[in-house]
N, C-alpha and C positions, 0 to 999 in steps of 0.2 A: 573595102573590108577594113575592120577595125585590127589594129595589132596590139599584143599585150605587150606590159613591162619587161623586161628582160630575166629571167631567171624567176618570174611570178608567174604560179600555175593559175589558169584562168578555167573560163565554163568548160570551155572545150577538152582541158584536162582532167575535171571533176566528171564529166560525162565520161570519157573513155576509162576511167577508172573504174566508175560506176558499172560501166557494162562489162569490162573483165569480171568484176566480182558477181555478176550475175551469170556469166559462162559459169565462172568457177565452182560456185556454191549450189547451183539449181541441181539437181539430182537427176530431176526429171529431164525430158527432152524439152528445150527451148529453142524459140528463133527469134533472132533480134535483127530489123532490118534497121539501118543508120545514113538517115537523109543526107548523103553526100556527093558532089560531083564525083565525077570518074577520078576525079586526081585526089581525091581524099581532103581536098584542103578546106572548103567552107560546105555549108548546107546550101540546099537549091530552095527554092521559094514553096515549100509544099506547107509551110506551117506547122511542122512538128520536128522534131530533133530526131526521135526514133520511133518503133514500134515493136510490140513484145508481143509474141504469138506463144500462150503456152497453155495446154490442156483446152485447146481448142477456143480459147477466149483472145482477143485482140485489145491494147492499149494502147494507145496512142500518147505518147510523152513527147512535152515542152520542156527541158531543162533552162533554169535560170540562175544566173550568181542570186546571191544574197541579196543585193538592191535591183537586180533585174525586173522589167515588168514586160508582159505580154503585148506586143503589136496589136494595133485594130487588126491587122492581117491574121494574127495570130487568135485572136478573140473569133472571127468569123469562122476560121477553120474550127475551132473547138465547138462553137455552135454549130456548124454544119453535121460533124462527127455525133454531137448529140442528139439530133432531129433525124438521123439513122439509126438513132438507138445505138451507138457507138460509145466507147469509153476513152476517154482524153483526161491526162491527170498534165496539169501545169507543176512542177515540181522547182523547189528552191532549196542552194548547197547553202549551207553556211558559209563565213566568210574562208574558211582555209579548205572547204569541200570534203569534210571529215564526216558531217551528215548532210543528209536533204530530208525534205519533208513535204507532204502536198500541203499547199497552202488552203486549199478551198475551205478547211474546217481550222479552227483554232484547239480543238481538241486532238489533230493528228499528231503522234508523237515524230520524233525526231527518229530516223533510222540510222545507222552507221554503214556509211560507202562502201567499205571494206568488205562487210556483211551484209550485203543486199542479196536476194533471191530474186526469183520474178513471181514468189509470191506476195512481197512487199508490193507489187504495184496491184494486185487483184484484192483487195482488201474491202 
């Protein structure tokens, strides 16, 4: 398991902040499933970090730090989700985790992490 430098927030911290914002900023009911083991310490090997169910739609999300890349397994998982007509996003945080964006399009604007709502994943 990778370790973080002491006192330096990392991807897990950014994801936790993002999910708190979604829960706090979304007025309508939203369900978020975080793929972690029972000890809440690490992700299992599903190929995604969390999923969001909102307005009857589901999106699977894999989050990466600003330099992170998808593993081959994560690419395979995204392809399987797409083949089943599902929706999968690979999002990247900026260096400080203050914003994130879907890197699939150069035209996708950055979203402030603290202001994120469920709707931001369903554009």
